[in-house]
C-alpha positions as CSV (number, residue, x, y, z in Angstrom):
1,M,-9.2,20.5,5.1
2,P,-9.1,17.0,6.7
3,T,-5.5,16.4,5.6
4,D,-4.5,19.7,7.2
5,M,-6.2,18.7,10.5
6,K,-4.6,15.3,10.3
7,R,-1.2,17.0,9.9
8,T,-2.0,19.3,12.9
9,I,-2.9,16.3,15.0
10,A,0.3,14.5,13.9
11,E,2.4,17.5,14.7
12,A,0.8,17.7,18.1
13,T,1.6,14.1,18.7
14,Q,5.2,14.6,17.7
15,A,5.5,17.5,20.1
16,L,4.1,15.4,22.9
17,L,6.5,12.6,22.3
18,L,9.6,14.7,21.6
19,E,9.3,17.8,23.6
20,R,7.2,16.8,26.6
21,H,8.5,13.2,26.8
22,V,5.0,11.7,27.2
23,K,5.2,8.0,28.1
24,K,1.5,7.4,28.2
25,L,0.1,8.9,25.0
26,T,-3.6,9.6,25.3
27,V,-6.2,11.1,23.0
28,K,-6.9,13.7,25.8
29,D,-3.2,14.8,25.7
30,I,-3.3,15.1,21.9
31,V,-6.6,17.1,21.7
32,E,-5.3,19.5,24.4
33,Q,-2.0,19.9,22.6
34,C,-3.7,20.9,19.3
35,H,-6.7,22.6,20.8
36,I,-9.4,20.5,19.2
37,T,-12.3,18.3,20.6
38,R,-12.2,14.6,21.0
39,Q,-14.9,14.4,18.4
40,A,-12.6,16.2,15.9
41,F,-9.8,13.7,16.7
42,Y,-12.1,10.7,16.2
43,Y,-13.5,12.3,13.0
44,H,-10.0,12.0,11.5
45,F,-8.7,8.9,13.2
46,E,-10.2,5.8,14.8
47,G,-7.6,6.0,17.5
48,I,-4.0,6.5,18.3
49,P,-2.8,3.3,16.4
50,E,-4.4,4.6,13.2
51,L,-2.8,8.0,13.8
52,L,0.6,6.4,14.2
53,R,0.0,4.4,11.0
54,W,-0.9,7.5,9.1
55,M,2.2,9.3,10.4
56,I,4.5,6.5,9.4
57,D,2.9,6.0,6.0
58,G,3.3,9.6,5.2
59,Y,6.9,9.6,6.3
60,F,7.7,6.5,4.3
61,E,5.9,7.8,1.3
62,K,8.1,10.9,1.4
63,T,11.2,8.8,2.1
64,M,10.4,6.5,-0.8
65,E,10.0,9.4,-3.3
66,E,13.3,10.9,-2.2
67,A,15.2,7.5,-2.2
68,M,13.8,6.4,-5.6
69,A,14.7,9.7,-7.1
70,Q,18.4,9.0,-6.5
71,E,20.7,8.2,-9.4
72,N,21.3,4.6,-8.2
73,G,20.2,2.1,-5.7
74,E,23.0,2.6,-3.3
75,A,22.4,6.4,-3.2
76,G,18.7,5.6,-2.6
77,L,19.5,3.3,0.3
78,R,21.8,6.1,1.7
79,C,18.9,8.6,1.4
80,F,16.6,6.1,3.2
81,F,19.1,5.7,6.0
82,V,19.7,9.5,6.4
83,L,15.9,10.0,6.7
84,A,15.6,7.2,9.2
85,I,18.4,8.5,11.3
86,N,16.8,12.0,11.3
87,A,13.5,10.4,12.4
88,A,15.2,8.5,15.2
89,P,14.5,10.9,18.1
90,Y,10.7,10.6,17.3
91,V,10.9,6.9,17.0
92,E,12.8,6.5,20.2
93,R,10.3,8.6,22.1
94,G,7.4,6.7,20.5
95,M,9.0,3.4,21.5
96,K,9.1,4.5,25.1
97,S,5.4,5.3,25.1
98,N,2.5,3.0,25.7
99,Y,2.3,2.4,22.0
100,G,5.9,1.2,21.6
101,E,5.0,-2.3,20.4
102,E,2.4,-1.0,18.0
103,L,4.9,1.5,16.6
104,K,7.6,-1.2,16.2
105,R,5.1,-3.5,14.3
106,L,4.1,-0.6,12.0
107,L,7.7,0.3,11.3
108,R,8.6,-3.3,10.5
109,Q,5.6,-3.4,8.1
110,S,6.7,-0.1,6.5
111,F,10.3,-1.2,6.1
112,Q,9.1,-4.4,4.4
113,R,6.9,-2.4,2.0
114,Y,9.8,-0.1,1.2
115,F,12.1,-3.0,0.4
116,A,9.4,-4.7,-1.6
117,L,8.8,-1.6,-3.7
118,A,12.5,-1.0,-4.1
119,S,13.2,-4.6,-5.2
120,R,10.4,-4.5,-7.7
121,Q,11.4,-1.1,-9.2
122,K,15.1,-2.0,-9.3
123,N,14.5,-5.7,-10.2
124,F,16.9,-6.8,-7.5
125,Y,15.8,-10.5,-7.3
126,P,14.7,-11.5,-10.8
127,N,15.4,-15.2,-10.4
128,C,13.6,-15.6,-7.0
129,T,10.2,-17.1,-6.6
130,H,7.5,-15.1,-4.8
131,S,8.0,-17.0,-1.5
132,Q,11.8,-16.6,-1.7
133,L,11.3,-12.9,-2.2
134,E,9.0,-12.7,0.8
135,I,11.7,-14.3,3.0
136,I,14.4,-12.1,1.6
137,L,12.3,-8.9,2.2
138,R,11.4,-10.0,5.7
139,Y,15.1,-10.6,6.4
140,H,16.2,-7.2,5.1
141,S,13.5,-5.3,6.9
142,H,14.3,-7.0,10.3
143,A,18.0,-6.5,9.7
144,I,17.8,-2.8,8.8
145,L,15.4,-2.1,11.7
146,G,17.8,-3.9,14.1
147,L,20.7,-1.9,12.8
148,L,18.8,1.4,13.3
149,E,17.7,0.4,16.8
150,E,21.3,0.1,17.8
151,W,22.6,3.0,15.7
152,T,25.5,4.9,17.2
153,E,27.3,8.2,16.4
154,E,30.2,6.1,15.2
155,D,27.8,4.4,12.7
156,T,26.8,7.8,11.4
157,Q,30.5,8.6,10.8
158,R,30.9,5.4,8.9
159,L,27.6,5.7,7.0
160,D,28.9,5.4,3.5
161,Q,30.8,2.2,4.4
162,I,27.8,0.7,6.1
163,I,25.5,1.6,3.2
164,H,28.0,0.1,0.7
165,T,28.1,-3.1,2.7
166,I,24.4,-3.4,3.1
167,Y,23.7,-2.6,-0.6
168,H,26.1,-5.3,-1.6
169,L,24.4,-7.8,0.7
170,M,21.0,-6.9,-0.7
171,T,22.0,-7.0,-4.3
172,A,24.7,-9.6,-4.5
173,E,23.9,-12.2,-7.2
174,L,22.0,-15.0,-5.5
175,P,22.6,-18.5,-6.7
176,P,19.9,-20.0,-8.9
177,W,17.4,-21.9,-6.8
178,V,15.2,-24.7,-7.9
179,S,11.7,-23.5,-7.4
180,Q,9.7,-25.6,-4.8
181,D,6.6,-23.5,-4.9
């Protein structure tokens, strides 16, 4: 039952951001939208930041499952991008709300977790040290988030070319480094 109520709260929040263009997201707005009490909201979430984290985690979990189920890494990256592009209207509205900075931080963390999981499962950087891998993953998560923030319709039309280029950048053989850790 709690997951269903959490989902109801999340759907109400999406509706507020996308349909009603709410800029100042409040618990009061959310509970009115889904017809629950404030106590019911706080039973399921400590506050709006936790709600946003739960929503993003759920979306990334679904995205990861679909992306990792693809036949190869490039197809998985394409799947990830398609899902991110489809989520863009929600993210754009969320960024314009009073929780924009929190949402951006949560997205950045989720992207980094995605790339960490993908690189471990696909063994992208077998010769890198842990600290080198952390820098590479931070770099990729910021780069991908930056690309998506400035995504255009023309980019969508060139999606396969962009994915191929990004995948090559992410998986190109890195020169052997001397470990300094």
